[in-house]
C-alpha positions as CSV (number, residue, x, y, z in Angstrom):
1,M,38.4,85.5,53.9
2,P,37.0,83.8,57.1
3,V,33.4,82.7,56.9
4,L,32.3,84.7,60.0
5,Q,33.5,88.0,58.4
6,T,31.1,87.4,55.5
7,M,28.1,87.1,57.8
8,D,25.9,90.0,58.9
9,R,25.2,90.6,62.6
10,E,21.8,88.9,62.5
11,A,23.3,85.7,61.0
12,L,26.0,85.7,63.6
13,Y,23.4,85.9,66.4
14,D,21.5,83.0,64.8
15,L,24.7,81.0,64.6
16,A,25.5,81.7,68.2
17,G,22.0,80.6,69.2
18,W,22.3,77.4,67.3
19,C,25.7,76.7,68.9
20,E,24.3,77.4,72.4
21,T,21.3,75.1,71.8
22,E,23.5,72.3,70.6
23,A,25.9,72.7,73.6
24,D,22.9,72.7,76.0
25,S,21.5,69.5,74.4
26,R,24.7,67.6,75.5
27,I,24.5,68.5,79.2
28,M,22.2,65.6,80.2
29,G,24.3,63.0,78.4
30,E,27.5,64.2,79.9
31,L,25.9,64.4,83.3
32,L,24.6,60.9,83.0
33,D,28.1,59.7,82.1
34,A,29.7,61.5,85.0
35,L,27.1,60.0,87.4
36,R,27.9,56.5,86.1
37,V,31.6,57.1,86.8
38,L,31.0,58.4,90.3
39,T,28.8,55.4,91.2
40,A,30.7,52.7,89.2
41,T,31.5,50.7,92.3
42,E,27.9,50.8,93.6
43,P,25.0,48.7,92.4
44,V,22.8,51.8,91.7
45,A,19.7,51.9,89.5
46,R,18.7,55.5,90.1
47,I,20.0,58.7,91.7
48,E,17.7,61.2,93.4
49,F,18.6,64.8,93.8
50,V,16.9,67.4,96.0
51,T,17.1,71.2,95.7
52,D,19.5,73.7,97.3
53,P,18.1,77.2,97.5
54,N,21.3,78.8,98.7
55,Y,22.9,79.8,95.5
56,D,23.3,83.5,94.7
57,D,21.6,83.1,91.3
58,G,18.7,80.8,92.3
59,V,17.8,77.3,93.2
60,Y,20.0,74.5,92.0
61,W,20.1,70.7,92.4
62,D,22.2,69.9,95.5
63,D,25.6,68.5,94.6
64,E,26.5,67.6,98.2
65,V,23.6,65.4,99.3
66,F,21.9,63.0,96.9
67,Y,20.5,59.5,97.2
68,L,21.3,56.2,95.6
69,H,18.4,54.0,94.8
70,R,19.6,50.4,94.6
71,A,18.0,47.6,92.5
72,D,16.9,45.9,95.7
73,G,14.8,48.9,96.7
74,T,17.1,50.3,99.4
75,V,17.9,54.0,99.3
76,E,20.8,55.7,101.0
77,P,22.7,58.9,100.8
78,F,25.8,58.9,98.5
79,V,29.0,59.2,100.6
80,F,31.9,60.8,98.8
81,P,35.1,58.9,99.5
82,E,37.6,60.6,101.8
83,D,40.6,59.0,100.0
84,S,40.3,59.2,96.3
85,D,42.6,59.2,93.3
86,A,43.0,62.1,90.9
87,G,40.7,60.4,88.4
88,Y,37.8,60.3,90.9
89,E,38.4,63.9,91.9
90,E,38.3,65.0,88.3
91,A,35.1,63.1,87.8
92,D,33.6,64.7,90.9
93,E,34.5,68.2,89.7
94,R,33.1,67.4,86.3
95,F,29.8,66.1,87.9
96,R,29.4,69.3,90.0
97,E,30.0,71.6,86.9
98,L,27.5,69.6,84.8
99,L,24.8,69.5,87.6
100,A,25.2,73.3,88.0
101,D,24.9,73.8,84.2
102,Y,21.8,71.5,84.2
103,S,20.3,73.6,87.1
104,R,20.9,76.8,85.2
105,Q,19.5,75.4,82.0
106,D,16.2,74.4,83.6
107,P,16.0,75.9,87.2
108,P,14.2,73.6,89.6
109,I,11.5,74.7,92.0
110,H,12.7,74.5,95.6
111,G,11.4,71.2,97.1
112,A,11.3,69.3,93.9
113,H,13.1,66.0,93.3
114,L,15.1,64.9,90.3
115,I,15.5,61.2,89.5
116,V,18.2,60.1,87.1
117,D,17.8,56.5,85.9
118,L,21.3,55.1,85.3
119,V,20.0,52.2,83.4
120,S,17.6,53.9,80.9
121,G,19.3,57.3,81.0
122,E,16.0,59.1,81.7
123,F,15.7,62.2,83.8
124,S,12.4,62.9,85.5
125,E,11.4,65.6,87.9
126,S,8.7,65.5,90.5
127,G,6.7,68.4,91.7
128,R,7.4,70.4,94.8
129,Y,7.8,68.3,98.0
130,S,6.2,65.2,96.4
131,L,7.8,61.9,97.4
132,I,9.2,59.6,94.8
């Protein structure tokens, strides 16, 4: 007899909650890996995201415009390559899915900034309209 059939409804809901919590806990690490792949050819220390309030279900971190903070202190917008191979396109799609999942998991306030440190792996969010 399968294990799930032996569980009552309350236990099944508990199990589902634990599985969802575990899956959500992996989003940041997977997003960090995807960002490292996207910027592998760039000498980038941090990536800064701003918000996009134009989604039907709320405010998300913008996946079209984000900024590369280089080790030398310069900051410039990330430019998606026009000619890319299938591997890059797959990484780009994965990045967009993960950023949307991260946005849904902890919705940002419009005007906030998210900094992802590619060296330490830390995620930090500033308040509304503050400059980092």
